[in-house]
Kinemage of the C-alpha trace (Angstrom):
@kinemage 1
@onewidth
@group {chain A} dominant
@subgroup {mainchain}
@vectorlist {calphas} color= white
{ca met a 1} P 0.000 0.000 0.000
{ca arg a 2} L 1.390 3.385 -1.075
{ca ser a 3} L 1.893 5.977 1.640
{ca ala a 4} L 0.018 9.268 1.293
{ca lys a 5} L 1.920 12.109 -0.309
{ca ile a 6} L 2.549 15.331 1.617
{ca ile a 7} L 1.560 18.430 -0.362
{ca leu a 8} L 2.863 21.859 0.655
{ca lys a 9} L 1.229 24.958 -0.834
{ca lys a 10} L 2.623 28.410 -0.149
{ca ile a 11} L -0.123 30.736 1.064
{ca lys a 12} L -0.361 34.490 1.081
{ca gly a 13} L 1.698 36.004 3.881
{ca asp a 14} L 1.459 39.260 5.785
{ca ala a 15} L 3.752 42.216 6.453
{ca ser a 16} L 6.027 40.175 8.771
{ca phe a 17} L 9.184 38.129 8.082
{ca arg a 18} L 7.276 34.831 8.203
{ca ser a 19} L 6.326 32.441 5.397
{ca phe a 20} L 3.203 30.259 5.522
{ca tyr a 21} L 2.513 26.916 3.866
{ca arg a 22} L -0.612 24.774 3.879
{ca lys a 23} L 0.320 21.142 4.459
{ca ile a 24} L -2.123 18.577 3.072
{ca tyr a 25} L -1.593 15.032 4.243
{ca asn a 26} L -4.154 12.197 4.394
{ca lys a 27} L -6.920 14.721 3.627
{ca lys a 28} L -5.952 16.672 6.753
{ca asn a 29} L -4.698 20.245 6.618
{ca ser a 30} L -2.281 22.127 8.830
{ca ile a 31} L -0.225 25.312 8.534
{ca ile a 32} L 3.565 25.471 8.544
{ca val a 33} L 4.890 28.779 9.875
{ca tyr a 34} L 8.502 29.349 8.818
{ca ala a 35} L 10.609 32.164 10.296
{ca leu a 36} L 14.322 32.828 10.021
{ca lys a 37} L 14.162 36.443 11.218
{ca glu a 38} L 12.629 37.343 14.579
{ca lys a 39} L 12.339 33.610 15.168
{ca glu a 40} L 11.626 33.807 18.903
{ca lys a 41} L 8.692 36.194 18.421
{ca asn a 42} L 7.275 34.507 15.319
{ca leu a 43} L 7.457 30.927 16.594
{ca leu a 44} L 7.977 30.670 20.376
{ca ile a 45} L 6.011 33.739 21.494
{ca tyr a 46} L 3.337 33.196 18.834
{ca asp a 47} L 2.603 29.738 20.207
{ca ala a 48} L 2.805 30.915 23.852
{ca ile a 49} L 0.099 33.561 23.276
{ca asn a 50} L -1.993 31.036 21.331
{ca ser a 51} L -1.719 28.631 24.282
{ca leu a 52} L -2.844 31.375 26.685
{ca leu a 53} L -5.890 32.070 24.511
{ca ile a 54} L -6.747 28.368 24.090
{ca glu a 55} L -6.495 27.936 27.888
{ca asn a 56} L -9.210 30.617 28.101
{ca lys a 57} L -11.491 28.837 25.616
{ca ile a 58} L -10.660 31.155 22.717
{ca leu a 59} L -10.073 29.680 19.269
{ca ala a 60} L -6.402 30.197 18.383
{ca pro a 61} L -4.142 27.838 16.380
{ca lys a 62} L -3.090 24.738 18.339
{ca leu a 63} L 0.504 23.589 18.053
{ca tyr a 64} L 0.857 20.207 16.310
{ca lys a 65} L 4.618 20.058 16.012
{ca glu a 66} L 7.652 22.282 16.535
{ca asn a 67} L 11.065 22.160 14.940
{ca tyr a 68} L 12.650 25.295 16.320
{ca lys a 69} L 16.110 24.257 15.121
{ca gln a 70} L 14.783 24.086 11.574
{ca asn a 71} L 12.904 27.411 12.016
{ca phe a 72} L 9.293 26.231 11.780
{ca ile a 73} L 6.203 25.191 13.702
{ca glu a 74} L 3.174 23.248 12.476
{ca ile a 75} L -0.183 24.582 13.693
{ca glu a 76} L -3.934 24.208 13.253
{ca asp a 77} L -5.453 25.396 9.970
{ca phe a 78} L -8.579 27.558 10.244
{ca gly a 79} L -9.192 27.645 6.481
{ca asn a 80} L -9.539 30.741 4.311
{ca asp a 81} L -12.627 32.558 5.603
{ca thr a 82} L -11.272 35.710 7.194
{ca val a 83} L -13.849 38.181 8.476
{ca phe a 84} L -12.391 40.568 5.867
{ca lys a 85} L -13.350 38.159 3.089
{ca leu a 86} L -16.833 37.620 4.555
{ca leu a 87} L -17.413 41.380 4.939
{ca lys a 88} L -16.473 41.888 1.291
{ca lys a 89} L -19.082 39.304 0.249
{ca ser a 90} L -21.817 40.319 2.650
{ca arg a 91} L -24.205 43.259 2.425
{ca ser a 92} L -26.693 42.768 5.229
{ca asn a 93} L -24.517 40.740 7.614
{ca lys a 94} L -21.803 43.314 8.396
{ca ile a 95} L -22.989 44.387 11.832
{ca asn a 96} L -23.420 40.734 12.936
{ca leu a 97} L -19.840 39.902 11.944
{ca tyr a 98} L -18.617 42.943 13.857
{ca lys a 99} L -20.731 42.035 16.886
{ca gln a 100} L -19.168 38.561 16.890
{ca ser a 101} L -15.743 40.232 16.705
{ca ile a 102} L -16.587 42.418 19.716
{ca asp a 103} L -17.861 39.336 21.600
{ca leu a 104} L -14.480 37.711 20.956
{ca leu a 105} L -12.658 40.874 22.041
{ca lys a 106} L -14.588 40.868 25.307
{ca lys a 107} L -13.452 37.278 25.987
{ca ile a 108} L -9.824 38.224 25.281
{ca gln a 109} L -10.078 41.274 27.549
{ca lys a 110} L -11.333 39.099 30.420
{ca ile a 111} L -8.003 37.206 30.561
{ca lys a 112} L -6.115 38.142 33.696
{ca lys a 113} L -3.221 35.687 33.505
{ca lys a 114} L 0.030 37.187 32.199
{ca asn a 115} L 2.341 34.134 32.332
{ca ile a 116} L 2.415 31.072 30.110
{ca lys a 117} L 4.981 28.365 29.336
{ca asn a 118} L 6.342 28.245 25.782
{ca phe a 119} L 6.979 24.953 23.979
{ca lys a 120} L 10.540 24.932 25.330
{ca gly a 121} L 9.056 24.751 28.846
{ca lys a 122} L 10.193 28.261 29.777
{ca asp a 123} L 7.956 30.909 31.321
{ca tyr a 124} L 6.872 33.741 29.058
{ca lys a 125} L 5.478 36.858 30.714
{ca val a 126} L 3.398 39.102 28.466
{ca pro a 127} L 5.113 42.533 28.553
{ca ile a 128} L 3.419 45.881 29.319
{ca tyr a 129} L 2.536 48.181 26.406
{ca lys a 130} L 4.296 51.224 27.843
{ca asn a 131} L 3.950 54.744 26.466
{ca asn a 132} L 7.553 54.791 25.272
{ca lys a 133} L 6.775 51.813 23.004
{ca leu a 134} L 3.648 53.533 21.666
{ca phe a 135} L 5.772 56.633 21.055
{ca lys a 136} L 8.468 54.695 19.162
{ca glu a 137} L 5.780 53.159 16.948
{ca ala a 138} L 4.079 56.484 16.179
{ca lys a 139} L 7.520 58.016 15.452
{ca leu a 140} L 7.668 55.783 12.346
{ca phe a 141} L 5.411 58.404 10.742
{ca ser a 142} L 8.223 60.992 11.034
{ca asp a 143} L 11.078 58.561 10.373
{ca trp a 144} L 9.685 57.142 7.122
{ca tyr a 145} L 6.666 59.025 5.786
{ca ala a 146} L 7.438 62.679 6.597
{ca lys a 147} L 10.915 62.502 5.083
{ca lys a 148} L 9.354 61.466 1.756
{ca tyr a 149} L 7.381 64.710 1.399
{ca val a 150} L 9.122 67.342 3.535
{ca ser a 151} L 12.374 69.095 2.581
{ca lys a 152} L 15.567 68.199 4.439
{ca lys a 153} L 15.732 71.753 5.740
{ca lys a 154} L 12.242 71.669 7.315
{ca leu a 155} L 12.249 68.027 8.412
{ca pro a 156} L 14.192 68.191 11.740
{ca met a 157} L 11.945 70.937 13.152
{ca leu a 158} L 8.789 69.223 11.887
{ca asn a 159} L 9.802 65.933 13.508
{ca ile a 160} L 10.397 67.695 16.836
{ca glu a 161} L 6.913 69.277 16.643
{ca ile a 162} L 5.116 66.043 15.667
{ca asn a 163} L 6.912 63.992 18.323
{ca lys a 164} L 6.081 66.610 20.964
{ca gln a 165} L 2.377 66.296 20.051
{ca ile a 166} L 2.503 62.479 20.177
{ca lys a 167} L 4.054 62.618 23.675
{ca ser a 168} L 1.418 65.098 24.772
{ca leu a 169} L -1.403 62.851 23.510
{ca leu a 170} L 0.079 59.789 25.225
{ca ser a 171} L 0.270 61.699 28.505
{ca asn a 172} L -3.483 62.331 28.157
{ca leu a 173} L -4.445 58.626 28.116
{ca lys a 174} L -6.784 57.860 31.029
{ca leu a 175} L -7.224 54.067 31.237
{ca lys a 176} L -4.814 51.631 32.898
{ca asn a 177} L -2.520 49.204 31.101
{ca asp a 178} L -4.290 46.164 32.538
{ca thr a 179} L -5.776 44.358 29.531
{ca leu a 180} L -4.462 41.736 27.091
{ca val a 181} L -4.048 43.626 23.810
{ca his a 182} L -3.679 41.705 20.534
{ca arg a 183} L -2.377 44.875 18.769
{ca asp a 184} L -3.589 43.841 15.313
{ca phe a 185} L -7.178 43.021 16.173
{ca his a 186} L -8.626 43.599 12.714
{ca val a 187} L -10.752 41.765 10.170
{ca ser a 188} L -7.842 40.070 8.355
{ca asn a 189} L -6.740 38.360 11.586
{ca leu a 190} L -10.192 37.055 12.511
{ca met a 191} L -11.315 33.772 10.932
{ca lys a 192} L -14.714 32.144 10.699
{ca tyr a 193} L -14.197 28.531 11.695
{ca lys a 194} L -16.995 26.041 12.449
{ca lys a 195} L -19.489 28.862 13.090
{ca glu a 196} L -17.134 30.527 15.588
{ca leu a 197} L -14.526 33.269 15.291
{ca ala a 198} L -10.877 32.347 15.689
{ca ile a 199} L -7.918 34.701 16.106
{ca ile a 200} L -4.499 34.467 14.438
{ca asp a 201} L -1.304 36.565 14.286
{ca thr a 202} L -1.078 36.898 18.079
{ca gln a 203} L 2.700 37.160 18.567
{ca asp a 204} L 2.715 40.921 19.258
{ca ala a 205} L 0.265 40.744 22.184
{ca leu a 206} L 0.995 42.955 25.204
{ca ile a 207} L -0.748 44.112 28.375
{ca gly a 208} L -2.112 47.556 27.595
{ca asn a 209} L -5.079 49.876 27.145
{ca arg a 210} L -8.453 48.236 26.414
{ca ala a 211} L -9.238 50.951 23.836
{ca tyr a 212} L -6.335 49.881 21.585
{ca asp a 213} L -7.878 46.730 20.062
{ca leu a 214} L -11.246 48.467 19.815
{ca ala a 215} L -9.595 51.200 17.713
{ca ser a 216} L -7.784 48.512 15.638
{ca leu a 217} L -11.100 46.897 14.743
{ca ile a 218} L -13.255 49.983 14.167
{ca asp a 219} L -10.671 52.244 12.496
{ca asp a 220} L -9.076 49.503 10.413
{ca val a 221} L -7.288 50.642 7.242
{ca arg a 222} L -7.965 47.341 5.489
{ca phe a 223} L -11.744 47.635 5.393
{ca glu a 224} L -13.551 50.902 4.766
{ca ser a 225} L -16.714 51.331 6.815
{ca ser a 226} L -19.206 54.134 7.287
{ca lys a 227} L -19.273 56.423 10.335
{ca lys a 228} L -22.697 54.944 11.128
{ca leu a 229} L -21.308 51.382 11.207
{ca lys a 230} L -18.294 52.499 13.258
{ca asp a 231} L -20.613 54.114 15.827
{ca ser a 232} L -22.809 50.973 15.975
{ca ile a 233} L -19.784 48.752 16.712
{ca tyr a 234} L -18.494 51.166 19.344
{ca asn a 235} L -21.928 51.360 21.023
{ca tyr a 236} L -22.217 47.561 21.043
{ca tyr a 237} L -18.857 47.389 22.875
{ca leu a 238} L -20.154 49.947 25.392
{ca lys a 239} L -23.347 47.950 25.907
{ca leu a 240} L -21.363 44.749 26.589
{ca asn a 241} L -19.125 46.529 29.079
{ca lys a 242} L -21.600 48.856 30.762
{ca asn a 243} L -20.902 49.665 34.422
{ca lys a 244} L -17.355 48.320 33.989
{ca ile a 245} L -15.703 51.250 32.248
{ca asn a 246} L -15.603 55.011 32.359
{ca lys a 247} L -17.274 56.079 29.081
{ca ile a 248} L -15.529 59.456 28.914
{ca ala a 249} L -12.090 57.916 29.499
{ca leu a 250} L -12.754 55.163 26.941
{ca leu a 251} L -13.767 57.603 24.186
{ca asn a 252} L -10.785 59.850 24.952
{ca asp a 253} L -8.337 56.918 24.737
{ca phe a 254} L -10.073 55.379 21.708
{ca lys a 255} L -9.565 58.576 19.678
{ca ile a 256} L -5.972 59.121 20.804
{ca leu a 257} L -4.969 55.506 20.136
{ca ser a 258} L -6.754 55.443 16.774
{ca val a 259} L -4.840 58.534 15.600
{ca ile a 260} L -1.492 57.322 16.951
{ca arg a 261} L -2.031 53.842 15.526
{ca asn a 262} L -2.880 55.147 12.050
{ca met a 263} L 0.151 57.443 12.072
{ca lys a 264} L 2.229 54.355 12.927
{ca ile a 265} L 0.554 52.417 10.103
{ca ile a 266} L 1.339 55.150 7.547
{ca gly a 267} L 4.979 54.953 8.696
{ca ile a 268} L 5.070 51.149 8.561
{ca phe a 269} L 3.498 50.955 5.092
{ca thr a 270} L 5.971 53.544 3.784
{ca arg a 271} L 8.866 51.600 5.334
{ca leu a 272} L 7.606 48.347 3.794
{ca ala a 273} L 7.624 50.002 0.353
{ca ile a 274} L 11.028 51.704 0.687
{ca arg a 275} L 13.005 49.148 2.702
{ca asp a 276} L 11.352 45.831 1.848
{ca lys a 277} L 9.968 46.607 -1.652
{ca lys a 278} L 6.458 45.596 -0.481
{ca thr a 279} L 4.447 48.314 -2.240
{ca lys a 280} L 0.955 46.763 -2.056
{ca tyr a 281} L 0.239 48.460 1.295
{ca leu a 282} L 0.693 51.998 -0.099
{ca lys a 283} L -2.841 51.942 -1.510
{ca leu a 284} L -4.175 51.874 2.083
{ca ile a 285} L -2.465 55.129 3.137
{ca pro a 286} L -5.182 57.551 1.869
{ca tyr a 287} L -7.801 55.789 4.013
{ca ala a 288} L -5.447 55.872 7.037
{ca trp a 289} L -5.314 59.658 6.553
{ca arg a 290} L -9.126 59.832 6.400
{ca leu a 291} L -9.337 57.894 9.659
{ca ile a 292} L -6.923 60.328 11.311
{ca glu a 293} L -8.995 63.260 10.007
{ca leu a 294} L -12.210 61.656 11.285
{ca arg a 295} L -10.867 61.427 14.848
{ca ile a 296} L -9.003 64.745 15.108
{ca lys a 297} L -11.638 67.102 13.725
{ca asn a 298} L -13.623 69.193 16.232
{ca asn a 299} L -11.546 67.859 19.110
{ca glu a 300} L -9.528 70.328 21.174
{ca ile a 301} L -6.986 67.753 22.283
{ca phe a 302} L -5.792 67.360 18.663
{ca tyr a 303} L -5.804 71.087 17.787
{ca asp a 304} L -1.994 71.515 17.594
{ca leu a 305} L -1.397 68.190 15.833
{ca lys a 306} L -4.083 69.007 13.238
{ca lys a 307} L -2.455 72.391 12.576
{ca ile a 308} L 0.972 70.794 12.028
{ca leu a 309} L -0.386 68.052 9.745
{ca asp a 310} L -2.515 70.484 7.701
{ca leu a 311} L 0.452 72.823 7.194
{ca asn a 312} L 2.819 70.100 5.986
{ca phe a 313} L 0.719 67.444 4.262
{ca ser a 314} L -1.661 68.712 1.580
{ca asn a 315} L -4.781 66.849 0.439
{ca glu a 316} L -2.849 65.942 -2.700
{ca ile a 317} L -0.097 64.249 -0.640
{ca arg a 318} L -2.650 62.467 1.563
{ca asn a 319} L -4.332 60.937 -1.475
{ca leu a 320} L -1.140 59.625 -3.051
{ca lys a 321} L -1.047 55.834 -3.194
């Protein structure tokens, strides 16, 4: 009797240094995650966070096999139905998919444990998402995007002004860093699997502000949604968490983190194009700008930042892909 053949099919990756392959063997599928760069984060930490989620009855990829020496792990395959793909197909079902996503977010935010063993048997403690890390991320806007459009003469002063505003906004955050934050909680990382939602791409998780993942989902550059839909999702989150959070503090932090996150994203997408020759993300930059504009208009806290951005980045620049 002939043994079954193993088939490996390369599947579409993301903006990281990982490669993904679908392994088909005996009519069973699994995913091979291969990482040479940032191996600890992309293999060891990825599985540790997945284990923490699974322990809390959240669908995340189970580890089937690890070969850390050979730079790969084999994990559960959730198929191809991302929430992004389902939203693109669906007309009437959008709010239900988002409500399911918020239900999942609530489960993640209930996790209190911060330690988990990795597959090498060592303890991994989920780090805190400190303001200096948020600042470094937002600074990517100045480091990569601003230098593309602003003269060398004006750039140093502009960077000082932008970075001063980012620090000021971060100092105005109200909520505690006490919540498990996925950091890329958006529709491309949520999968429909056996009528439930599963989460992938968890390796960057930290303990931070509960408004961060909410902003990732609602003000997501990958999927354009109306202000009305955004407000409905936000209000559903409020309804689920009523009496548990300060509404004024949440809205304040949601807007700040949305703006800072989308500035970071503009910087990252520009870096991907310049440094890594991955240009496909540039087409998302105009919508990231629109999201920033949506959150900073008519809000005193963003007055100085808005002035600086309006003076240095014209509508023409903001719409360049």
